[in-house]
C-alpha positions in Angstrom: 39.6 -67.0 45.9 36.8 -67.6 48.4 37.7 -69.4 51.6 35.3 -72.2 51.1 36.7 -72.9 47.6 40.2 -73.1 49.1 39.2 -75.4 51.9 37.5 -77.7 49.3 40.7 -77.9 47.3 42.7 -78.6 50.4 40.3 -81.4 51.5 40.2 -82.9 48.0 44.0 -82.9 48.0 44.0 -85.0 51.1 45.0 -82.3 53.6 43.6 -82.5 57.1 42.8 -79.8 59.6 45.3 -79.9 62.5 43.9 -77.1 64.7 42.0 -73.8 64.7 44.0 -70.7 65.7 42.7 -67.3 66.6 43.3 -65.9 63.1 44.5 -68.9 61.1 43.7 -72.6 60.7 46.6 -75.1 60.4 46.3 -77.7 57.6 48.7 -80.6 57.0 49.4 -83.0 54.2 49.9 -86.4 55.8 51.7 -87.7 52.7 54.4 -85.0 52.7 54.3 -83.8 56.3 54.1 -80.2 55.2 52.0 -77.8 57.2 50.4 -74.5 56.1 48.5 -71.8 58.0 45.3 -70.7 56.2 44.0 -67.2 57.1 40.4 -66.8 58.2 39.4 -64.2 55.6 36.4 -64.4 53.3 38.6 -63.6 50.4 42.1 -65.2 50.3 44.8 -63.8 47.9 45.6 -66.3 45.2 49.2 -65.1 45.3 49.7 -67.0 48.6 49.5 -70.2 46.5 48.6 -72.2 49.6 47.3 -75.3 47.7 50.4 -75.9 45.6 52.8 -75.1 48.5 51.4 -77.8 50.7 48.8 -80.2 49.5 49.5 -81.1 45.9 51.4 -84.4 45.6 
């Protein structure tokens, strides 16, 4: 999955960017309080399943 597509899904799910790290960005779902690092690669492995782990309600 492309990074921009993943970030769009995170933002559409209500997740917010907490901070930029050197190699990862940290996103948080305010509704659940869960946090998830998102790697800064152009192509992100879909097996990481970041969206369903953190930002789906």
